[in-house]
Backbone as XML, in Angstrom:
<?xml version="1.0"?>
<chain id="A" units="angstrom">
  <residue number="1" name="MET">
    <atom name="N" x="0.723" y="-1.241" z="-0.115"/>
    <atom name="CA" x="0.072" y="-0.010" z="-0.149"/>
    <atom name="C" x="0.847" y="1.395" z="-0.011"/>
  </residue>
  <residue number="2" name="ALA">
    <atom name="N" x="0.696" y="2.086" z="-0.871"/>
    <atom name="CA" x="1.341" y="3.281" z="-0.828"/>
    <atom name="C" x="0.955" y="4.276" z="0.087"/>
  </residue>
  <residue number="3" name="LYS">
    <atom name="N" x="1.718" y="5.286" z="0.509"/>
    <atom name="CA" x="1.682" y="6.246" z="1.425"/>
    <atom name="C" x="1.079" y="7.540" z="0.765"/>
  </residue>
  <residue number="4" name="LYS">
    <atom name="N" x="0.237" y="8.041" z="1.304"/>
    <atom name="CA" x="-0.445" y="9.339" z="0.901"/>
    <atom name="C" x="0.413" y="10.561" z="1.379"/>
  </residue>
  <residue number="5" name="LYS">
    <atom name="N" x="0.219" y="11.538" z="0.516"/>
    <atom name="CA" x="0.853" y="12.939" z="0.794"/>
    <atom name="C" x="0.332" y="13.117" z="2.389"/>
  </residue>
  <residue number="6" name="GLY">
    <atom name="N" x="1.395" y="13.583" z="3.285"/>
    <atom name="CA" x="0.869" y="13.975" z="4.590"/>
    <atom name="C" x="0.374" y="12.812" z="5.394"/>
  </residue>
  <residue number="7" name="GLU">
    <atom name="N" x="0.637" y="11.592" z="5.049"/>
    <atom name="CA" x="0.260" y="10.470" z="6.107"/>
    <atom name="C" x="0.841" y="10.500" z="7.358"/>
  </residue>
  <residue number="8" name="LYS">
    <atom name="N" x="0.042" y="10.487" z="8.248"/>
    <atom name="CA" x="0.563" y="10.880" z="9.904"/>
    <atom name="C" x="0.797" y="9.359" z="10.395"/>
  </residue>
  <residue number="9" name="ARG">
    <atom name="N" x="0.443" y="8.373" z="10.024"/>
    <atom name="CA" x="0.447" y="7.041" z="10.516"/>
    <atom name="C" x="1.370" y="6.267" z="9.790"/>
  </residue>
  <residue number="10" name="GLU">
    <atom name="N" x="2.207" y="5.466" z="10.655"/>
    <atom name="CA" x="3.357" y="4.689" z="10.122"/>
    <atom name="C" x="3.063" y="3.110" z="10.785"/>
  </residue>
  <residue number="11" name="ILE">
    <atom name="N" x="3.442" y="2.185" z="9.944"/>
    <atom name="CA" x="3.699" y="0.992" z="10.317"/>
    <atom name="C" x="4.897" y="0.649" z="10.895"/>
  </residue>
  <residue number="12" name="ILE">
    <atom name="N" x="4.812" y="-0.149" z="12.349"/>
    <atom name="CA" x="5.845" y="-0.104" z="12.906"/>
    <atom name="C" x="5.798" y="-1.718" z="13.459"/>
  </residue>
  <residue number="13" name="ARG">
    <atom name="N" x="6.897" y="-2.395" z="13.883"/>
    <atom name="CA" x="7.182" y="-3.438" z="14.426"/>
    <atom name="C" x="7.503" y="-3.594" z="15.898"/>
  </residue>
  <residue number="14" name="LEU">
    <atom name="N" x="6.508" y="-4.221" z="16.669"/>
    <atom name="CA" x="6.747" y="-4.577" z="18.004"/>
    <atom name="C" x="7.501" y="-5.971" z="18.166"/>
  </residue>
  <residue number="15" name="VAL">
    <atom name="N" x="8.881" y="-5.760" z="18.744"/>
    <atom name="CA" x="9.581" y="-7.148" z="18.997"/>
    <atom name="C" x="9.464" y="-7.473" z="20.369"/>
  </residue>
  <residue number="16" name="CYS">
    <atom name="N" x="9.442" y="-8.846" z="20.642"/>
    <atom name="CA" x="9.482" y="-9.327" z="21.892"/>
    <atom name="C" x="10.935" y="-9.052" z="22.685"/>
  </residue>
  <residue number="17" name="THR">
    <atom name="N" x="10.830" y="-8.562" z="24.025"/>
    <atom name="CA" x="12.115" y="-8.333" z="24.632"/>
    <atom name="C" x="12.593" y="-9.515" z="25.240"/>
  </residue>
  <residue number="18" name="GLU">
    <atom name="N" x="11.783" y="-10.813" z="25.270"/>
    <atom name="CA" x="12.405" y="-11.888" z="26.040"/>
    <atom name="C" x="13.034" y="-12.940" z="25.040"/>
  </residue>
  <residue number="19" name="ASP">
    <atom name="N" x="12.522" y="-12.918" z="23.790"/>
    <atom name="CA" x="13.286" y="-13.911" z="22.891"/>
    <atom name="C" x="13.599" y="-13.118" z="21.696"/>
  </residue>
  <residue number="20" name="ASN">
    <atom name="N" x="13.261" y="-11.995" z="21.231"/>
    <atom name="CA" x="13.529" y="-11.217" z="20.146"/>
    <atom name="C" x="13.308" y="-11.915" z="18.803"/>
  </residue>
  <residue number="21" name="LYS">
    <atom name="N" x="12.398" y="-12.711" z="18.749"/>
    <atom name="CA" x="12.127" y="-13.479" z="17.692"/>
    <atom name="C" x="10.602" y="-13.208" z="17.193"/>
  </residue>
  <residue number="22" name="HIS">
    <atom name="N" x="9.652" y="-13.272" z="18.123"/>
    <atom name="CA" x="8.277" y="-12.898" z="17.882"/>
    <atom name="C" x="8.000" y="-11.490" z="17.746"/>
  </residue>
  <residue number="23" name="TYR">
    <atom name="N" x="7.385" y="-11.108" z="16.728"/>
    <atom name="CA" x="6.807" y="-9.663" z="16.370"/>
    <atom name="C" x="5.472" y="-9.550" z="15.960"/>
  </residue>
  <residue number="24" name="VAL">
    <atom name="N" x="5.015" y="-8.151" z="16.075"/>
    <atom name="CA" x="3.601" y="-7.886" z="15.680"/>
    <atom name="C" x="3.936" y="-6.655" z="15.195"/>
  </residue>
  <residue number="25" name="THR">
    <atom name="N" x="3.013" y="-6.453" z="13.966"/>
    <atom name="CA" x="3.210" y="-5.236" z="13.343"/>
    <atom name="C" x="1.911" y="-4.427" z="13.679"/>
  </residue>
  <residue number="26" name="THR">
    <atom name="N" x="1.722" y="-3.186" z="13.880"/>
    <atom name="CA" x="0.763" y="-2.212" z="14.029"/>
    <atom name="C" x="1.232" y="-1.100" z="13.492"/>
  </residue>
  <residue number="27" name="THR">
    <atom name="N" x="0.138" y="0.054" z="13.780"/>
    <atom name="CA" x="0.325" y="1.361" z="13.185"/>
    <atom name="C" x="0.343" y="2.333" z="14.584"/>
  </residue>
  <residue number="28" name="LYS">
    <atom name="N" x="0.952" y="3.400" z="14.106"/>
    <atom name="CA" x="0.792" y="4.529" z="15.322"/>
    <atom name="C" x="1.114" y="5.855" z="14.402"/>
  </residue>
  <residue number="29" name="ASN">
    <atom name="N" x="0.228" y="6.861" z="15.321"/>
    <atom name="CA" x="0.304" y="8.248" z="14.653"/>
    <atom name="C" x="1.774" y="8.659" z="15.161"/>
  </residue>
  <residue number="30" name="LYS">
    <atom name="N" x="2.713" y="9.069" z="14.287"/>
    <atom name="CA" x="3.883" y="9.660" z="14.615"/>
    <atom name="C" x="3.706" y="11.018" z="15.003"/>
  </residue>
  <residue number="31" name="VAL">
    <atom name="N" x="2.780" y="11.678" z="14.911"/>
    <atom name="CA" x="2.771" y="13.170" z="15.491"/>
    <atom name="C" x="2.260" y="13.201" z="17.087"/>
  </residue>
  <residue number="32" name="ASN">
    <atom name="N" x="1.368" y="12.420" z="17.344"/>
    <atom name="CA" x="0.788" y="12.128" z="18.795"/>
    <atom name="C" x="1.621" y="11.618" z="19.597"/>
  </residue>
  <residue number="33" name="THR">
    <atom name="N" x="2.295" y="10.453" z="19.062"/>
    <atom name="CA" x="3.126" y="9.601" z="19.902"/>
    <atom name="C" x="4.636" y="9.583" z="19.304"/>
  </residue>
  <residue number="34" name="PRO">
    <atom name="N" x="5.702" y="10.584" z="19.602"/>
    <atom name="CA" x="7.093" y="10.455" z="18.914"/>
    <atom name="C" x="7.621" y="9.288" z="19.573"/>
  </residue>
  <residue number="35" name="ASP">
    <atom name="N" x="7.613" y="9.040" z="20.784"/>
    <atom name="CA" x="8.500" y="8.209" z="21.490"/>
    <atom name="C" x="8.149" y="6.895" z="21.159"/>
  </residue>
  <residue number="36" name="LYS">
    <atom name="N" x="9.035" y="6.003" z="21.670"/>
    <atom name="CA" x="8.731" y="4.522" z="21.210"/>
    <atom name="C" x="7.740" y="3.688" z="21.983"/>
  </residue>
  <residue number="37" name="LEU">
    <atom name="N" x="6.913" y="2.800" z="21.554"/>
    <atom name="CA" x="5.660" y="2.288" z="21.838"/>
    <atom name="C" x="6.089" y="0.949" z="22.535"/>
  </residue>
  <residue number="38" name="GLU">
    <atom name="N" x="5.691" y="0.627" z="23.703"/>
    <atom name="CA" x="5.740" y="-0.478" z="24.452"/>
    <atom name="C" x="4.230" y="-1.127" z="24.868"/>
  </residue>
  <residue number="39" name="LEU">
    <atom name="N" x="4.183" y="-2.465" z="24.448"/>
    <atom name="CA" x="2.863" y="-2.879" z="24.814"/>
    <atom name="C" x="3.095" y="-4.448" z="25.415"/>
  </residue>
  <residue number="40" name="MET">
    <atom name="N" x="2.136" y="-4.926" z="26.173"/>
    <atom name="CA" x="2.226" y="-6.217" z="26.566"/>
    <atom name="C" x="1.322" y="-7.078" z="25.361"/>
  </residue>
  <residue number="41" name="LYS">
    <atom name="N" x="1.977" y="-8.073" z="24.917"/>
    <atom name="CA" x="1.411" y="-8.826" z="23.755"/>
    <atom name="C" x="1.427" y="-10.121" z="24.069"/>
  </residue>
  <residue number="42" name="TYR">
    <atom name="N" x="0.726" y="-11.131" z="23.575"/>
    <atom name="CA" x="0.961" y="-12.461" z="23.745"/>
    <atom name="C" x="1.975" y="-13.138" z="22.826"/>
  </residue>
  <residue number="43" name="ASN">
    <atom name="N" x="2.828" y="-13.960" z="23.341"/>
    <atom name="CA" x="4.128" y="-14.695" z="22.728"/>
    <atom name="C" x="3.548" y="-16.091" z="22.619"/>
  </residue>
  <residue number="44" name="PRO">
    <atom name="N" x="3.146" y="-16.738" z="21.320"/>
    <atom name="CA" x="2.631" y="-18.048" z="21.301"/>
    <atom name="C" x="3.830" y="-19.053" z="21.408"/>
  </residue>
  <residue number="45" name="THR">
    <atom name="N" x="5.067" y="-18.565" z="21.184"/>
    <atom name="CA" x="6.178" y="-19.657" z="21.332"/>
    <atom name="C" x="6.459" y="-19.808" z="22.929"/>
  </residue>
  <residue number="46" name="LEU">
    <atom name="N" x="6.440" y="-18.696" z="23.676"/>
    <atom name="CA" x="6.532" y="-18.738" z="25.050"/>
    <atom name="C" x="5.236" y="-19.218" z="25.785"/>
  </residue>
  <residue number="47" name="ARG">
    <atom name="N" x="4.302" y="-19.087" z="25.112"/>
    <atom name="CA" x="2.956" y="-19.258" z="25.745"/>
    <atom name="C" x="2.488" y="-18.479" z="27.057"/>
  </residue>
  <residue number="48" name="LYS">
    <atom name="N" x="2.949" y="-17.271" z="26.953"/>
    <atom name="CA" x="2.595" y="-16.039" z="27.830"/>
    <atom name="C" x="2.715" y="-14.673" z="27.313"/>
  </residue>
  <residue number="49" name="THR">
    <atom name="N" x="2.077" y="-13.771" z="27.926"/>
    <atom name="CA" x="2.161" y="-12.373" z="27.706"/>
    <atom name="C" x="3.443" y="-11.825" z="27.936"/>
  </residue>
  <residue number="50" name="THR">
    <atom name="N" x="4.173" y="-11.136" z="27.111"/>
    <atom name="CA" x="5.480" y="-10.533" z="27.400"/>
    <atom name="C" x="5.489" y="-8.984" z="26.936"/>
  </residue>
  <residue number="51" name="LEU">
    <atom name="N" x="6.334" y="-8.402" z="27.291"/>
    <atom name="CA" x="6.652" y="-6.803" z="26.805"/>
    <atom name="C" x="7.118" y="-6.906" z="25.428"/>
  </residue>
  <residue number="52" name="HIS">
    <atom name="N" x="6.499" y="-6.067" z="24.430"/>
    <atom name="CA" x="6.758" y="-5.955" z="23.265"/>
    <atom name="C" x="7.327" y="-4.521" z="23.007"/>
  </residue>
  <residue number="53" name="ARG">
    <atom name="N" x="8.433" y="-4.227" z="22.474"/>
    <atom name="CA" x="9.039" y="-2.806" z="22.236"/>
    <atom name="C" x="8.972" y="-2.444" z="20.628"/>
  </residue>
  <residue number="54" name="GLU">
    <atom name="N" x="8.814" y="-1.114" z="20.327"/>
    <atom name="CA" x="8.938" y="-0.790" z="18.963"/>
    <atom name="C" x="10.346" y="-0.771" z="18.498"/>
  </residue>
  <residue number="55" name="LYS">
    <atom name="N" x="10.387" y="-1.344" z="17.289"/>
    <atom name="CA" x="11.975" y="-1.406" z="16.568"/>
    <atom name="C" x="11.702" y="-0.990" z="15.040"/>
  </residue>
  <residue number="56" name="LYS">
    <atom name="N" x="12.737" y="-0.202" z="14.796"/>
    <atom name="CA" x="12.584" y="0.368" z="13.225"/>
    <atom name="C" x="13.008" y="-0.776" z="12.363"/>
  </residue>
</chain>
């Protein structure tokens, strides 16, 4: 999908902090949240909820 002119949302990758293999893609508004995003997400390989951090 091509980005439109003035697009404020960007696609980011949230990588698991425990195994660094599992990741989830999502979008965020780069104007409202300029800092890195951290969310608790489920990791199916570890079978538990772990912290996922934004990585470019």
